[in-house]
C-alpha positions, 0 to 999 in steps of 0.5 A, spaced: 073 399 318 076 400 325 080 394 328 078 391 335 084 389 341 084 382 337 086 385 331 079 383 327 074 388 325 071 392 330 064 389 332 058 393 334 057 394 342 050 396 343 044 399 339 039 399 345 041 403 349 045 406 343 052 407 345 058 410 342 061 417 342 058 418 335 052 414 337 053 409 332 053 403 336 060 402 336 066 404 340 069 408 334 073 414 336 076 420 333 080 426 334 074 429 337 073 424 342 077 427 348 074 422 352 076 416 348 070 412 349 073 405 346 072 400 351 065 396 350 063 394 357 057 390 360 055 395 366 055 392 373 051 394 379 058 395 383 062 398 377 056 404 376 056 405 383 063 406 383 063 411 377 057 415 380 062 415 386 068 418 382 063 423 378 061 420 372 053 417 374 052 413 369 045 410 372 041 417 372 037 419 366 038 425 362 033 426 357 035 432 355 041 428 351 037 422 349 040 418 355 035 414 359 041 412 364 044 405 364 042 398 368 046 392 370 047 388 364 047 394 359 053 394 354 056 401 353 062 404 350 066 407 356 072 411 357 079 407 356 081 411 362 075 410 366 075 402 365 083 403 367 081 407 374 076 402 376 081 396 374 086 399 379 080 400 384 078 392 383 071 394 380 073 393 373 066 391 369 066 385 364 069 387 357 067 384 350 073 385 347 071 384 339 067 390 340 073 394 344 077 399 339 084 397 338 086 405 340 084 402 347 091 399 348 094 406 348 091 406 355 090 399 357 093 392 357 090 387 353 092 382 359 088 386 364 082 387 359 082 379 357 082 378 365 075 381 364 072 378 357 065 376 356 064 371 351 058 373 346 
């Protein structure tokens, strides 16, 4: 089993909407995941607006891909680089550490993630 950023077993992020690069509900990653979709976030209106403004509209449904669009409160496996970009812009979304893959730490400092940690 994959590890999370806390050193434990990676926990599921969300099944509704179904998230993860592999659409398995977890922020698992592999060589084919070029975006490194490893940070389990809880979407906020502020973050969704920011993400759309930088070219990654996560709110608009795309039924052709089985994607209903995110709303505030949805949990989602976000690209590590996008989380870091949002952090630097002051709009980082909350993070579920137990569901955030350990490989995230190649992109983001644990101390930065911890500032935005939500407890389940």
